[in-house]
C-alpha positions as CSV (number, residue, x, y, z in Angstrom):
1,M,-9.6,41.3,-1.9
2,A,-6.2,40.0,-2.5
3,K,-5.8,36.9,-4.6
4,R,-3.4,34.6,-2.9
5,L,-0.5,32.7,-5.1
6,T,-0.7,28.8,-5.4
7,D,2.2,26.8,-4.8
8,R,3.0,26.7,-8.0
9,Q,2.9,30.1,-8.4
10,R,5.2,30.6,-5.8
11,L,7.5,28.4,-6.8
12,A,7.5,29.9,-10.5
13,L,8.4,32.9,-8.5
14,K,11.2,31.5,-6.3
15,L,12.6,30.0,-9.8
16,D,12.9,33.1,-11.3
17,S,15.0,34.4,-8.5
18,L,17.2,31.3,-9.0
19,T,20.9,31.1,-10.4
20,D,21.4,28.7,-13.1
21,S,23.1,26.1,-11.0
22,E,20.6,26.4,-8.0
23,V,17.9,26.3,-10.9
24,Q,20.0,23.0,-11.9
25,E,20.3,21.2,-8.9
26,V,16.2,21.6,-8.3
27,L,15.8,19.9,-12.1
28,D,18.1,16.9,-10.2
29,Y,15.7,17.0,-7.1
30,I,12.7,16.9,-9.0
31,S,14.7,14.0,-11.1
32,I,15.2,11.9,-8.3
33,M,11.2,12.2,-6.9
34,E,10.6,11.4,-10.3
35,S,12.4,7.8,-10.4
36,M,11.5,7.2,-6.5
37,R,7.7,7.2,-7.7
38,R,8.4,5.0,-10.6
39,A,10.4,2.6,-8.3
40,R,8.1,2.9,-5.9
41,S,5.0,1.8,-8.0
42,L,7.1,-0.2,-9.8
43,A,7.4,-2.5,-6.2
44,V,3.7,-1.9,-5.9
45,A,3.4,-3.9,-8.9
46,W,6.2,-6.4,-8.5
47,D,5.1,-7.4,-4.9
48,D,1.4,-8.0,-5.8
49,D,2.7,-10.5,-8.6
50,L,5.0,-12.2,-6.0
51,L,1.9,-12.2,-3.7
52,T,-0.6,-13.5,-6.1
53,H,1.6,-16.0,-7.2
54,L,2.3,-17.4,-3.4
55,A,-1.1,-17.3,-3.0
56,N,-1.9,-20.1,-5.6
57,E,0.9,-21.6,-4.8
58,R,-0.4,-25.9,-3.1
59,E,1.0,-25.6,0.0
60,N,-0.6,-22.0,0.5
61,R,-3.8,-23.2,-0.9
62,R,-3.7,-26.6,1.9
63,A,-3.3,-24.3,4.4
64,R,-5.9,-21.9,3.8
65,Q,-8.6,-24.6,3.3
66,A,-7.1,-25.9,6.7
67,F,-7.7,-23.0,8.2
68,E,-11.1,-22.7,6.9
69,W,-11.9,-26.4,8.3
70,E,-10.7,-25.3,11.5
71,A,-12.3,-22.5,12.0
72,A,-16.0,-24.6,10.6
73,R,-15.1,-27.3,13.4
74,R,-14.8,-24.2,16.3
75,R,-18.1,-22.7,14.8
76,A,-19.9,-26.5,15.5
77,E,-18.4,-27.0,18.9
78,R,-19.4,-23.6,20.4
79,R,-22.7,-24.3,18.9
80,A,-22.8,-27.6,20.7
81,A,-21.4,-25.9,23.1
82,S,-23.7,-23.5,23.5
83,V,-27.1,-25.7,22.9
84,F,-26.1,-28.7,25.1
85,A,-25.1,-25.8,28.4
86,P,-27.2,-26.3,30.9
87,H,-28.8,-23.1,31.3
88,P,-29.4,-21.6,34.9
């Protein structure tokens, strides 16, 4: 049974057939891909820091607390309504 080439092996074979200027273009493309990868990872880290900072702001903490109180009030109203609701 013949072994199949991996993508990396196929890429190496194709690189061997390219001219020097074509190899330079491939290297430029790889450089762009790497810089985009770095930019994405930095953006994710920055977004996480920003979200953490915003979540800890006093207004947001108060809004979360008010939302939790309102949710608890609604649950209590539903429980009370189900306890005191007429049963057929």
